[in-house]
N, C-alpha and C positions, 0 to 999 in steps of 0.2 A: 748207835743204833737211832733210829728214826723215833723222834717223841710224837705219838698218835695221841695223846690226851685230848679230851674234848674241847679245853681251855686253848690248846694250841690249835685243833685243828679247825676251830670257830673263828679262827682269825683269818680273814683274807686281805692281806696287805699288799698295796699295787705301788708300784714305783709312780714317782710325780708324773712322768711322762706317758705313762701306760693308757691304753685306750679301754682299758678294764672292763673288757667283752667277755661277760657272764649271760649267755643266752637264759631267757626266761622260759621254762616250761610252759608251754600254751593252757595247761590246765589251771596253772595259778591266775593266768588272766582271766580266764573263764569265772574262776572262782569269784573274782571282783565283780562280775556282772550279777551272778547267781546268789551269792551269799553277804556280798559287803553292800551292793547298791540295790538289791531287790526291789525296793520300795520307789524307784525312780523311773520315770516312763519318757518315752518319746526319743530313744537313743536313736530310733531309724531316720528321725527328721535332724539329727542333729551331726555337726563336724567334730574330728578328733584329731589331734595333733600328737604323734608320737617322735618325740625329737631323738631319741637315743636307740632307733629301731633295729640297730645289728642287721642280722639276717632277716629279720621280718617276723620274728615268732611271735610276738606280742600284737604287732600291728594287724597279721593276717586273722587273729581272733577278733581284734577290734572291729575288722571289716565285716564279721559277721553280725555285728549289732549298729554301728553307726553308718549313717548314709554316706558320710564322705570321710576318709582318713588320709589324712597328709603324714606321711611317715619319712625321716632323714636320719642322718647320722653324721659326725664329722668325718668319718672314715668310709670309704667304699667297700661294702660287703656284698654287693651284689642285690641290694633291695632297696627301693625309695630312692631319695635325693642325697646329695651330699653337700651339708652345711653345717657349721657350727652354731648350735643351738644358743649359746651366749651372746652371739653377735650377729644374729639372723635379724632379717627385716620385719618380722612379724610385728604387727601393730597391737596395741591393746584392744582386746576384745575380739579379735579376728578368729578364734575357734570357740566353738561350745565347751569343750572338755581339753585337758592336757593331760595324758594318761603315759607313764613310762618307769622304766627301771634305770634311773641315773647312774652315772659313775659315782661311786659311793664319795669321792675326794670333792668332786662337784656338787653333791647332792640340794646342799644350801643355796648355790647359785642357781640350779636347776628350778626348785620349787618358787624362788622368787621371781625369775622369768617367768615360770609358768603361770602364776597368779596374775601376773601383770596381762598376759595374752588371753586366758580362760575368762569366757563370759559367765559360765554354768559352775565349773568346778574343776580340781586338781587331782588326781590320784597318782601316787608314787610307791612303788615297790622297794622296800628298802629293809636292811638287816635290822633286826629290832634292836641292836645296841646304838642306832641312829639316834633313838629318842634319848640317849644317856649325854650327859654334858651340861655343866652349868653355863658355858658360853653359849651353846646351841640354843638353849631353853632361853637365856636372856635375849638373844639376837631374834630368835625366829619363835619358839611356841609360846612365849608369853606375850608376846605383843601380836600375834596372829594365829591363836590355837587352832588346829585341825577340828573338823566336825566329827570324825571318825577315826578310830585307831583299832584296826583288825588284824588281830594275831592269828598266823597259821598254827593250828594243831599239830600239822603234820610237817614232816621237814620239805623246804622246797629245795632239791637239789640242784646247784648249777656250777658248770664246769667252765673253765676258761676256754674260750674259743670253739667250745662245741656245744650242742645239744645231745645230752647222753641219758637215755631212758634207764639205763642201769646204774646211774651213779648216786652217791651217799653225800651225805653232809651233816656235820653238827653245828652248822649255821642257822639261827632262828631268823624269819621273814614276817613281815607284815605290810600291810596295805595301809597308807595314810592317806586321807581324803580331806580336803577343803571343799565345801560347797559355798558357793559365793551368796547364797539365800540364806543360809543357816551358820552364822556365826557364833557359837556357843563360847560361854566363858570357859566350860571344861569339856573335853571332847566325849564322845561316847566310846568306852571301850568293848569292843565286841571279839568275838574268836569265829575263825573261818574251821568250819567244823571237818571232820574227814570226809574229803571227796574228790581224791585225785582219782579212785577208781571210777567214779562215775563220770566225770570231767575229760580224762584222759583219753585221745582218740589215736589208733595205730597209723592214721594220716598225718598227725602230728609231727612224727619222725621221719616221714619222706624227703627224697630228693627236692630242692627247692625248685619253685616255679619261675618262669619271668613275670615280672611285676610293671604293671603301670600304676604309678605313685597315688592317682586318687580314683581308680577304678574305670568305670567305662567312659565314652568322650560325653556321653549326656552330664555325669556326674562332673567331668573335668568343666564342662562350659558352667554349670551349676556352681562350682567352687570358684572359677573365674569371676562370674557375675557378682558373686558373694564378696568376692575381695575387691572388686571394683566398687562395688556399693560402700564398703567400709573405707575406700580411700586407701588401699593398700597397694 
């Protein structure tokens, strides 16, 4: 008989060579903008990197807010570019924000790399249990504490390999945010209030559309000029 206890269901253990493709429901990304970072402004003039974009479910939402969104993944999912983020050529300060849902087993490496690349901030969607572990605390959270830890009050259901509106989960998720100009000794603890009904759209689950990685030709030109200015 299958063990369906919450303790077992909450485990999402992946093989070491797994791509860990668990698409993020778009409403969870909108919650970051609406409820976790509502006091920050100027996103419409900023650039953003989504380095684990999968089929683009998070990147599409970020494009609703940021001027330019560069999306890529280590595997070809039909959206964005193909690159290994941990060995990508992105230079320090080459994007304003890095926002992503990284592979769990590589999350620490993704955060360290993101903090090098981002000028303004980094936002990581992770399982709540990510903040556990003495080793992780010593390596990352103690020397470089985040600005905000925002726990979802609702479950954020993620299913391997697909976006499923009817999925359920026993796994808790949170947004962990580092603001470059706000380095507190202790993070702000916040809750993401119930918001799925307000932020979810029917179009979120429509068939994927063809994608141009950074938007219009004008945005592509602006992006190239910015990279040239930064010597990238």
